[in-house]
N, C-alpha and C positions, 0 to 999 in steps of 0.2 A: 775279389780283389787279390786273394792269395794266388789264384791261377795266373793273373796278369803278372804278378811279381815273379812267379816261377818262370814264366815265359821270357820275361826281360832278363832274368839272371841266366837262363839257358843261352840266350842270344849273346849276352856279354861274355860268357865262358867260351862259346864257340868262336867269337871274334878274337878273344885272347889266345886261343889255340891255333889261330890262322885258318880255321875252317870256314868255307864260304857259307853265308846265310842267304838262302833264297826262299822265295815263296814256294809252298808245296805245289808241285806240279808245274812250276814255271818252265816254259820251254826255253831251250838254249837260244841265245841270240846268234844271228848269222855273222859271218866274217865281215870285217870292215869294208872290203871291196865288193861285197855282194849286194844285190838289190834289197831294198828295205821298204816294207809296206806299212802304210798307216791308213786306218779307216777313220773318217771324220763324220760324226753323227750330228744331225740337226733336228731339233724338236721345235716346231713352230706353233704359235697361238692358233687355236681352232678357228677355222674359217679363213686363214691367211696363207694356207699352204701354196696355192697357185701364185699368189703375189710374191711370196718368198722365192719360189722356183723361177718365176719370170725375172726377178731382180738378180738372182744368182746367175742365171744363164746370160743375162745382159752384162753384168758388171764384175763377175768373178771367173766364170768359166773361160772366157777368152784369155784371161791372164794365165790360168792354168795351162791352157793349150799352148800359149806362147812360151811358157817355161818348158813345156814338153819338147818344143822345137830346138831348144838349146841343149837338150840331153840331160838336163837336171832331173827331169822326171821321165820315166819310161812309159807310163800309162796313167790315164785318168778315167775313172768309171763312176757314173752317177746312178744310184738305184733308189727305189722306194719300195716299201713292203707291199705285198699283194693283199694282205689282210691286216686288221687292226689288232692291237694287243691291249693289255691293261694300261691305264694312264701312266703309272710310274715307270713302265718299261717301254713306253711309246717313243718311237723316233719316226720322222717323216722322210728324211733323205739321208743316204749314206754316200759319201764320196770316198772312193778307194784310190789312193795314189801309190804307185810303185815308184820309188825314188831310185836314182842310180846307186846310192849307198846311204848308210846311216849318217855320215857326216853331212851330206847335202840335205838330208831330211831334217836335221836338227840344228842347222845354222841358217841365219838370215841370208836371203838372196840379195847381194849387193846391187843387182840390176833391177830389182822389183820396182822401185820408185820411178825410174826412167821408163820402164815398160808401161806402167800405169798412165803416165803422162802422154806417152805415145799412143796408147790404145784409146784413151778418153781425153781428147784435147779440152773438152768442156768440163773442167775439174769441179766447178760448182755443182753441176747436175750429178756428176759421178759421186761426189761426197754426200750430197743430199739423198740420193738413192741408196747408197751403202748404209747411211744412217738409218733409213727406213727399214732396210733388210735386217739390221740388228735390233731395231725396235720391236719387230714382230717375232723375234727369236726367243723362245723360252729357255732353251738349253742347247749347249754345244759341247761335245767332248771328242777327244782324239784318242784313238786306240791303236798303238803299234801292234802289229801281229806278226807272228813267225810261222812259216809253213813247216809243219813237223811231219808231213806225209812221208812215210818210209819209202825208200827207193825200192823198185821192183827187184826181187831176188835174181 
């Protein structure tokens, strides 16, 4: 308890002195007008990985590709691990999206609803299948990443 109190006091002192408080080892964020990358991880109930992927490819991937054509996204990549890990660290699919910039990545797309209705005129089926995709999903997390690779000398 004492260590926590010392850490909190240290952070408050740093804030009072105008010093930036960042996580140890946290990479710097890119400029506002630079591409911004987010990795989206999906952990699916055992035995439902193929069903999830089929629904994702049918009902979400086309939307991502459509957004890519508008320039909002620069690229979309879907990956799965070659080997398994421990259950607590397991993920089944990673979708990496490079956005045009951080603003686009962190704000709602005003055209998304219209795109969904255009791509899937049968909204009842679309909503039912999307509901199923989320029913078999155990966990989902988003991880913004920063490229910190040094430039060649």
